[in-house]
C-alpha positions as CSV (number, residue, x, y, z in Angstrom):
1,M,-22.1,19.7,27.2
2,R,-24.3,22.6,28.3
3,G,-25.0,22.8,32.0
4,T,-22.1,20.6,33.1
5,G,-19.1,22.7,32.2
6,I,-17.8,19.9,30.0
7,V,-17.2,20.7,26.3
8,K,-17.5,17.5,24.1
9,R,-14.8,17.4,21.5
10,S,-15.3,15.8,18.1
11,I,-12.6,13.1,17.8
12,I,-11.9,10.7,15.0
13,I,-10.5,7.2,15.1
14,A,-8.6,6.1,12.0
15,Y,-7.6,2.5,11.4
16,D,-4.9,1.5,9.1
17,L,-5.3,-2.1,8.6
18,G,-2.1,-3.1,7.0
19,T,-0.4,-6.4,6.1
20,G,1.7,-6.5,9.3
21,G,-0.9,-5.3,11.8
22,N,-3.4,-2.6,12.6
23,K,-2.5,1.0,13.6
24,A,-5.2,3.0,15.3
25,S,-4.9,6.7,15.6
26,L,-6.9,9.5,17.2
27,Y,-7.3,12.7,15.3
28,D,-8.9,16.1,16.2
29,V,-11.1,18.0,13.7
30,D,-8.0,19.9,12.7
31,G,-6.2,16.9,11.5
32,N,-3.8,16.7,14.3
33,C,-2.8,13.2,15.4
34,L,-3.3,13.0,19.2
35,A,-2.1,9.3,19.7
36,A,-1.4,6.2,17.8
37,V,-0.9,2.5,18.7
38,F,0.0,-0.5,16.7
39,V,-1.1,-4.1,17.2
40,P,0.5,-6.8,14.9
41,Y,-0.9,-10.0,13.5
42,D,0.6,-12.9,11.7
43,T,0.5,-14.0,8.1
44,S,0.7,-17.9,7.5
45,Y,2.2,-19.6,4.5
46,P,0.6,-23.0,4.5
47,Q,1.6,-23.8,0.9
48,P,3.8,-22.3,-1.8
49,S,2.1,-19.1,-3.1
50,W,-0.5,-19.2,-0.2
51,H,-0.4,-16.1,2.0
52,E,-3.3,-16.1,4.5
53,Q,-4.4,-14.1,7.5
54,R,-7.2,-14.6,10.1
55,P,-10.0,-12.0,9.8
56,D,-10.7,-12.6,13.5
57,D,-7.1,-11.4,14.1
58,W,-7.9,-8.2,12.3
59,W,-10.9,-7.7,14.6
60,R,-8.9,-8.6,17.7
61,A,-6.3,-6.0,16.6
62,V,-9.0,-3.4,16.1
63,V,-10.5,-3.9,19.6
64,E,-7.1,-4.1,21.4
65,S,-5.8,-1.0,19.6
66,T,-9.0,1.0,20.3
67,R,-8.8,0.2,24.1
68,K,-5.1,1.1,24.1
69,L,-5.9,4.3,22.4
70,L,-8.5,5.2,24.9
71,A,-6.1,4.1,27.7
72,T,-3.7,7.0,26.6
73,G,-6.0,9.6,28.1
74,C,-5.8,11.7,24.9
75,A,-9.5,11.6,24.3
76,N,-12.6,10.4,26.2
77,A,-14.7,7.6,24.8
78,N,-17.7,9.9,24.5
79,D,-15.6,12.3,22.5
80,I,-15.3,9.8,19.6
81,E,-17.6,11.2,16.7
82,C,-16.8,8.9,13.8
83,L,-14.2,6.3,12.5
84,A,-13.0,4.9,9.3
85,L,-10.6,2.4,7.9
86,S,-7.9,2.1,5.3
87,G,-7.6,-1.6,4.5
88,H,-5.0,-3.7,2.6
89,S,-6.2,-4.6,-0.8
90,L,-7.5,-7.6,-2.7
91,G,-9.0,-9.3,0.3
92,C,-11.4,-12.5,-0.2
93,V,-13.4,-13.0,3.0
94,P,-16.4,-15.3,2.5
95,L,-19.5,-14.9,4.6
96,A,-22.6,-17.1,5.0
97,A,-26.2,-15.6,4.9
98,D,-26.1,-15.2,8.7
99,G,-22.9,-13.4,8.7
100,A,-20.7,-16.4,9.8
101,L,-17.1,-16.4,8.6
102,L,-16.8,-19.5,6.4
103,R,-13.0,-19.6,6.4
104,Q,-10.9,-18.9,9.4
105,S,-7.9,-18.0,7.3
106,T,-8.4,-16.0,4.1
107,P,-6.0,-15.2,1.2
108,I,-4.5,-11.6,1.3
109,W,-3.3,-9.4,-1.5
110,S,0.1,-11.2,-2.0
111,D,-1.5,-14.7,-2.3
112,K,-1.3,-16.0,-5.8
113,R,-2.7,-19.5,-5.6
114,P,-5.4,-19.2,-8.4
115,E,-3.1,-19.2,-11.3
116,K,-5.0,-22.0,-13.0
117,Q,-8.3,-20.2,-12.6
118,A,-6.7,-17.0,-14.1
119,H,-5.3,-19.0,-17.1
120,R,-8.8,-20.4,-17.8
121,F,-10.5,-17.1,-17.5
122,F,-8.1,-15.5,-20.1
123,E,-9.0,-18.3,-22.5
124,K,-12.4,-16.6,-22.6
125,V,-11.3,-13.0,-22.1
126,D,-8.5,-11.1,-23.8
127,E,-6.0,-10.4,-21.0
128,R,-5.0,-7.0,-22.5
129,R,-8.6,-5.9,-22.7
130,W,-9.2,-7.1,-19.1
131,Y,-6.3,-4.9,-18.0
132,R,-7.4,-1.9,-20.0
133,L,-11.0,-2.3,-18.4
134,T,-10.0,-2.8,-14.8
135,G,-6.5,-1.2,-14.5
136,N,-5.4,-4.3,-12.5
137,G,-1.8,-4.2,-13.2
138,F,-0.5,-6.8,-10.7
139,P,-0.2,-10.4,-11.9
140,A,-3.8,-11.5,-12.3
141,A,-3.7,-14.2,-9.7
142,H,-3.4,-11.7,-6.9
143,Y,-6.9,-10.3,-7.6
144,T,-10.1,-11.2,-5.7
145,L,-12.0,-12.6,-8.7
146,F,-9.6,-15.4,-9.2
147,K,-9.5,-16.3,-5.5
148,M,-13.3,-16.5,-5.6
149,M,-13.1,-18.9,-8.6
150,W,-10.5,-20.9,-6.6
151,Y,-12.9,-21.3,-3.7
152,R,-15.5,-22.6,-6.2
153,D,-13.1,-25.1,-7.8
154,E,-11.1,-26.3,-4.7
155,E,-13.6,-25.9,-1.7
156,P,-16.9,-26.4,-3.4
157,A,-18.8,-27.3,-0.1
158,M,-17.8,-24.1,1.4
159,F,-18.4,-22.1,-1.7
160,R,-22.0,-23.2,-1.8
161,R,-22.7,-21.6,1.5
162,I,-21.2,-18.2,0.5
163,H,-23.6,-15.3,0.6
164,K,-21.1,-12.4,0.0
165,V,-17.3,-12.1,-0.5
166,I,-15.9,-8.9,0.9
167,G,-12.6,-7.1,1.6
168,T,-10.4,-6.7,4.7
169,K,-11.7,-3.4,5.9
170,D,-15.2,-4.3,4.8
171,Y,-15.1,-7.3,7.2
172,I,-14.3,-4.9,10.0
173,N,-17.1,-2.5,8.9
174,F,-19.5,-5.5,9.0
175,K,-18.3,-6.4,12.6
176,L,-18.8,-2.7,13.6
177,T,-22.1,-2.0,12.0
178,G,-23.7,-5.3,10.8
179,R,-23.8,-3.9,7.3
180,I,-22.1,-5.5,4.2
181,A,-20.8,-3.1,1.6
182,T,-17.7,-1.9,-0.1
183,D,-16.6,1.4,-1.5
184,F,-15.4,2.3,-5.1
185,S,-11.7,2.3,-4.3
186,Y,-11.8,-1.2,-2.8
187,A,-14.1,-2.5,-5.5
188,S,-11.6,-1.4,-8.1
189,G,-9.3,-4.2,-7.0
190,S,-11.9,-6.9,-7.4
191,G,-10.8,-8.1,-10.9
192,V,-14.2,-7.4,-12.3
193,Y,-14.6,-3.6,-11.9
194,D,-15.0,-1.4,-14.9
195,L,-12.9,1.8,-14.0
196,L,-14.6,4.2,-16.4
197,G,-18.1,2.6,-15.9
198,W,-17.8,2.9,-12.1
199,R,-19.4,-0.4,-11.6
200,Y,-18.9,-4.2,-11.8
201,S,-18.6,-5.3,-15.3
202,D,-21.3,-7.7,-16.4
203,E,-19.1,-9.0,-19.1
204,L,-16.3,-9.9,-16.8
205,V,-18.6,-11.4,-14.1
206,A,-20.3,-13.5,-16.7
207,A,-16.9,-14.8,-18.0
208,S,-16.0,-15.9,-14.5
209,G,-19.2,-18.0,-14.2
210,L,-19.8,-16.5,-10.7
211,D,-23.0,-15.2,-9.3
212,P,-22.8,-11.4,-9.4
213,G,-24.8,-11.4,-6.1
214,L,-21.6,-12.6,-4.4
215,L,-20.2,-9.2,-4.8
216,P,-21.0,-6.5,-2.2
217,D,-22.8,-3.3,-3.0
218,I,-20.7,-0.3,-3.8
219,V,-21.1,3.0,-2.0
220,P,-18.9,6.2,-1.7
221,S,-15.9,5.9,0.7
222,T,-17.5,8.7,2.8
223,D,-20.9,7.0,3.1
224,I,-21.9,6.5,6.7
225,L,-22.7,2.8,6.9
226,G,-24.3,3.2,10.2
227,T,-23.4,3.5,13.9
228,L,-21.8,0.8,16.1
229,T,-23.9,-2.3,17.1
230,P,-24.4,-2.6,20.8
231,E,-22.0,-5.7,20.7
232,S,-19.2,-4.0,18.9
233,A,-19.6,-0.8,21.1
234,R,-19.2,-2.9,24.2
235,E,-16.1,-4.7,22.9
236,L,-14.5,-1.5,21.7
237,G,-15.4,0.6,24.8
238,L,-17.1,3.2,22.7
239,P,-20.6,4.6,22.6
240,A,-23.0,3.1,20.2
241,S,-23.5,6.5,18.6
242,V,-20.1,6.5,16.8
243,K,-20.6,6.9,13.0
244,V,-18.7,4.4,10.7
245,A,-17.7,5.6,7.3
246,C,-17.1,3.1,4.5
247,G,-13.4,3.9,4.3
248,G,-11.1,2.9,1.4
249,V,-8.3,0.8,0.0
250,D,-4.9,1.5,1.5
251,N,-3.4,2.8,-1.8
252,S,-6.2,5.5,-2.1
253,C,-6.2,6.4,1.5
254,M,-2.5,6.9,1.6
255,A,-2.7,9.0,-1.6
256,L,-5.2,11.2,0.1
257,G,-3.1,11.5,3.2
258,A,-0.1,12.2,1.1
259,R,-1.9,15.3,-0.3
260,N,-2.7,13.7,-3.7
261,I,-6.0,15.6,-4.1
262,T,-5.6,17.5,-7.4
263,E,-4.7,16.6,-11.1
264,G,-1.1,15.7,-11.6
265,S,-0.2,15.3,-7.7
266,V,2.4,12.7,-7.2
267,Y,3.9,11.0,-4.1
268,A,6.3,8.3,-3.3
269,S,5.7,5.6,-0.6
270,L,9.2,4.4,0.5
271,G,8.8,1.3,2.6
272,S,9.4,-2.4,2.4
273,S,8.3,-2.1,-1.2
274,A,8.0,1.2,-2.9
275,W,5.8,2.9,-5.5
276,I,5.2,6.2,-7.1
277,A,1.6,7.2,-7.6
278,V,-0.1,9.9,-9.7
279,T,-3.6,11.2,-9.0
280,S,-5.6,12.2,-12.1
281,T,-9.1,12.4,-13.5
282,K,-8.3,9.5,-15.9
283,P,-6.6,6.3,-15.1
284,L,-3.1,5.9,-16.5
285,L,-3.0,2.7,-18.6
286,D,0.0,1.3,-20.5
287,D,0.5,-2.3,-21.8
288,R,4.2,-2.2,-21.2
289,A,4.6,-0.5,-17.7
290,R,1.3,-1.7,-16.5
291,P,0.5,0.8,-13.9
292,Y,-2.0,-0.6,-11.3
293,V,-5.0,1.7,-10.8
294,F,-7.3,2.2,-8.0
295,T,-10.2,4.4,-7.9
296,H,-9.5,7.3,-5.4
297,V,-11.6,7.8,-2.4
298,I,-12.1,11.4,-3.9
299,P,-15.1,11.1,-6.4
300,G,-14.1,11.1,-10.0
301,M,-10.4,10.6,-9.5
302,F,-8.0,7.7,-9.9
303,N,-4.6,6.7,-8.4
304,S,-2.3,5.1,-10.9
305,A,1.0,3.6,-9.6
306,V,4.0,1.6,-10.6
307,A,5.9,-0.3,-7.9
308,I,9.2,-2.1,-7.2
309,F,8.6,-5.1,-4.9
310,S,11.7,-4.8,-2.7
311,S,13.2,-1.6,-1.6
312,G,13.3,-1.4,2.3
313,T,13.4,-5.1,2.4
314,S,16.6,-5.2,0.1
315,F,18.2,-2.6,2.3
316,R,17.3,-4.8,5.2
317,W,18.9,-7.8,3.6
318,V,22.1,-5.7,3.1
319,R,21.9,-4.9,6.9
320,D,21.4,-8.4,7.9
321,Q,24.0,-10.1,5.7
322,L,26.6,-7.4,5.1
323,C,26.6,-5.3,8.2
324,A,27.1,-7.4,11.2
325,N,29.7,-5.0,12.5
326,L,27.2,-2.1,12.3
327,V,24.4,-4.1,14.0
328,E,26.7,-4.8,16.8
329,Q,27.9,-1.2,17.0
330,A,24.3,0.0,17.1
331,R,23.5,-2.6,19.9
332,Q,26.4,-1.4,22.0
333,Q,25.7,2.3,21.5
334,G,21.9,2.2,21.7
335,A,21.8,3.6,18.3
336,D,19.7,3.0,15.1
337,V,21.6,0.8,12.8
338,Y,20.1,2.4,9.8
339,E,21.5,5.8,10.9
340,L,25.0,4.1,11.1
341,M,24.5,2.6,7.7
342,T,23.6,5.8,6.0
343,A,26.2,7.8,7.7
344,L,28.8,5.3,6.4
345,A,27.2,5.4,2.9
346,A,27.6,9.1,3.0
347,T,31.3,8.8,3.0
348,S,31.2,7.1,-0.5
349,P,31.0,9.4,-3.4
350,V,28.0,9.8,-5.7
351,G,27.9,6.8,-8.0
352,A,29.6,4.6,-5.3
353,R,32.8,4.6,-7.3
354,R,31.0,2.9,-10.4
355,L,29.3,0.1,-8.3
356,L,25.6,-0.6,-9.1
357,F,23.0,-2.5,-7.2
358,N,19.7,-4.0,-8.6
359,P,17.3,-4.2,-5.7
360,S,15.0,-6.9,-7.2
361,L,15.6,-9.4,-4.5
362,A,11.8,-10.2,-4.4
363,G,11.6,-10.7,-8.1
364,G,10.4,-8.5,-11.0
365,S,7.5,-6.0,-11.1
366,S,5.6,-5.0,-14.2
367,L,8.5,-2.8,-15.5
368,D,10.9,-5.8,-15.6
369,D,11.3,-8.2,-18.5
370,S,10.6,-11.2,-16.3
371,P,9.3,-11.9,-12.7
372,H,12.4,-14.1,-12.3
373,I,14.8,-11.2,-12.2
374,R,16.9,-11.2,-9.1
375,G,19.0,-8.6,-7.5
376,G,22.7,-8.3,-7.4
377,F,25.8,-6.0,-7.4
378,I,27.3,-5.0,-10.8
379,G,30.8,-3.8,-11.2
380,L,32.1,-5.1,-7.8
381,D,35.9,-5.2,-7.5
382,L,38.5,-5.6,-4.7
383,G,38.8,-1.8,-4.2
384,H,35.1,-1.4,-3.1
385,T,34.5,-0.8,0.5
386,Q,31.5,-1.4,2.9
387,A,30.6,2.4,2.4
388,D,30.4,1.8,-1.3
389,V,28.3,-1.3,-1.0
390,L,25.9,0.7,1.2
391,R,25.7,3.7,-1.0
392,A,25.2,1.5,-4.1
393,A,22.3,-0.2,-2.5
394,M,20.6,3.2,-1.7
395,E,21.4,4.4,-5.2
396,G,20.1,1.2,-6.8
397,I,16.6,1.6,-5.2
398,A,16.6,5.2,-6.3
399,L,17.5,4.3,-9.9
400,N,14.9,1.6,-10.1
401,L,12.3,4.0,-8.9
402,R,13.6,6.5,-11.5
403,L,12.5,3.9,-14.1
404,V,9.1,3.9,-12.4
405,L,9.0,7.6,-12.5
406,D,10.0,7.8,-16.2
407,A,7.2,5.3,-17.0
408,L,4.6,7.5,-15.3
409,R,6.0,10.7,-17.0
410,K,5.3,9.2,-20.4
411,L,1.6,8.8,-19.6
412,C,0.8,12.2,-18.1
413,P,2.4,15.5,-16.9
414,V,3.9,15.1,-13.5
415,R,4.4,17.9,-11.2
416,D,8.1,18.8,-10.4
417,E,7.7,18.5,-6.6
418,M,6.9,15.2,-4.9
419,V,5.8,14.4,-1.3
420,V,7.6,11.5,0.1
421,V,6.2,9.2,2.9
422,G,7.3,6.0,4.5
423,G,10.3,4.8,6.5
424,S,13.1,5.8,4.1
425,S,11.7,9.3,3.9
426,R,13.1,10.0,7.4
427,S,16.7,9.9,6.0
428,K,18.1,13.1,4.7
429,L,20.7,11.2,2.7
430,W,18.1,9.0,1.2
431,R,16.0,12.1,0.2
432,Q,18.9,13.8,-1.4
433,I,19.8,10.7,-3.5
434,F,16.2,10.4,-4.6
435,A,16.1,14.1,-5.6
436,D,19.3,13.8,-7.6
437,A,18.4,10.5,-9.3
438,W,14.8,11.7,-10.1
439,K,15.8,15.3,-11.0
440,M,12.8,16.4,-8.8
441,T,12.3,18.3,-5.6
442,L,11.2,16.2,-2.8
443,L,9.2,17.5,0.1
444,K,9.4,16.0,3.6
445,T,6.4,17.0,5.7
446,N,5.2,16.2,9.3
447,I,3.2,13.4,7.6
448,G,5.6,10.5,7.3
449,Q,4.3,7.0,8.0
450,E,0.8,8.4,9.0
451,A,-0.4,9.1,5.5
452,G,-2.7,6.1,5.3
453,S,-4.1,7.0,8.8
454,L,-4.7,10.6,7.8
455,G,-6.5,9.5,4.7
456,A,-8.8,7.3,6.7
457,A,-9.4,10.1,9.2
458,A,-10.2,12.5,6.4
459,V,-12.8,10.1,4.9
460,A,-14.5,9.8,8.2
461,A,-14.4,13.6,8.8
462,V,-16.1,14.3,5.5
463,G,-18.6,11.5,5.9
464,A,-19.6,12.7,9.3
465,G,-19.9,16.4,8.1
466,L,-17.0,17.6,10.2
467,W,-15.3,18.7,6.9
468,K,-17.1,20.0,3.8
469,D,-14.5,18.4,1.6
470,F,-10.8,17.1,1.5
471,S,-9.2,20.5,1.0
472,P,-8.0,20.7,4.8
473,I,-5.4,18.0,3.9
474,D,-3.2,20.7,2.4
475,A,-3.0,22.7,5.6
476,I,-2.3,19.7,7.7
477,H,1.0,19.1,5.9
478,K,3.8,21.3,7.4
479,L,7.0,21.4,5.4
480,E,10.0,20.0,7.4
481,D,12.7,19.7,4.7
482,K,13.0,20.2,1.0
483,S,15.6,18.3,-1.1
484,T,16.5,19.9,-4.5
485,P,18.5,18.2,-7.1
486,V,22.3,19.0,-7.2
487,S,23.1,19.5,-10.9
488,Q,26.4,17.7,-10.9
489,H,25.0,14.7,-9.0
490,A,22.0,14.5,-11.3
491,A,24.4,14.5,-14.3
492,L,26.2,11.5,-12.9
493,Y,23.0,9.5,-12.3
494,E,22.0,10.3,-15.9
495,K,25.1,8.6,-17.1
496,L,24.6,5.6,-14.7
497,L,20.8,5.2,-15.7
498,P,21.2,3.6,-19.1
499,I,23.8,1.2,-17.6
500,F,21.4,0.3,-14.9
501,R,18.6,-0.3,-17.4
502,D,20.7,-2.5,-19.4
503,A,21.7,-4.4,-16.3
504,C,18.0,-5.0,-15.5
505,H,17.5,-6.5,-19.1
506,C,20.5,-8.9,-18.6
507,Q,19.4,-9.9,-15.1
508,S,15.9,-10.7,-16.3
509,K,17.4,-13.0,-19.0
510,L,19.7,-14.7,-16.5
511,G,16.9,-15.0,-14.0
512,D,14.8,-16.9,-16.5
513,Q,17.7,-19.3,-17.1
514,L,18.3,-19.8,-13.4
515,A,14.6,-20.5,-12.9
516,Q,14.8,-23.5,-15.2
517,L,17.3,-25.1,-13.0
518,P,16.0,-27.7,-10.4
519,Q,15.1,-26.4,-7.0
520,T,17.6,-28.7,-5.3
521,L,20.5,-27.1,-7.1
């Protein structure tokens, strides 16, 4: 500031509003992460298929994480120029005309209570046509449209008071600025969004019987919704001049942060669940593989992904149920149990001595023949060791994702290099197994679990005029390691792949049979 000797910096706050909590991060204009803090919140499961969170918990986490960020001393509150959120998808937050929250707990993306509403909707609308129009490849009951119909049918008194139904990050934006709006990426998960029309579909809204006025207006992700209200500025400890960009859905912000900014860019997110996503100027749609598509936060582009529902969670199950000795060893040594697990797995040969593992412990994704598929070890014999079991678990996750990659390769050209992000990307053994099983070069950069946060920061930077476009993302990524396929290993995985695929078909059939048995058995 002129005359004081103090130079004001332009600092960005990025919020990654995830399923397990909110991560708040400080970024400078060069895309360097200066500090990050995480504040968790709970998910409740009041009935089967009901997965709910409290929007006020999201707001509490945003306030708490902001104050903790400022307490790090990495930036002064007056340095904060702008902010944006990446938010978990398919939210369904009902607001009254005065802005009051009408339901203290609201369904999140994994909630699938409105199966009856979805069934009735598809008596009017061809399900295949709906998928082709919206790109909504998850089971239909997860999408916002059907949750709104559930509100109407099951909670009519509350429903009559609804003025707008908005998403997760849109609720936080409303608390920040007082403005109700969403962006194209979040709207594309509403269940009524026409991907190629870039708007809500009048046909689908009419078929639902809902008032189109319940849906929020759509603006670009980089649109500045306004500045902080005096109330929110006071709670956060920030100046009211901070600009708030609309932000985006988590899938699209993560794609941006993972460097998916040009045609054919591909990345893998390796976390509790895992997916591979391709960015392109056309949505990738297929009735068999059913990629789920979100509009990108980059205008004119789409992110098409196929997922497996349990990757890191399946490996965690192996840890908890089969590795008590390694858990205790890690406790005694003050070590990371996963490092002990992967070190032991590395002593088993490629192919784990003909032991396969299907990681579908959370059920089937769109690639599977049945949602009732369950995981298992195939080929287990008395000669197999704990090391073989661990390596088979890692290889099974890699082979399952290879099926995902092959499905995407059938739909569009995919580059031969892929950025990997998420927890599993930290392990060199994991990365080599993925490279060999996928026959693809994997790039580990300095952006690991921060892809969603970086994407949100980039949206804010462009919206506030600090960046002219998203091209600085490339320079922010610094290569830390490159894993290239080992030809002999890749050849072995090619021989295992058809056996793994056959096992998936068989396990789907067996899963359907098991699902018919009584729950008490």
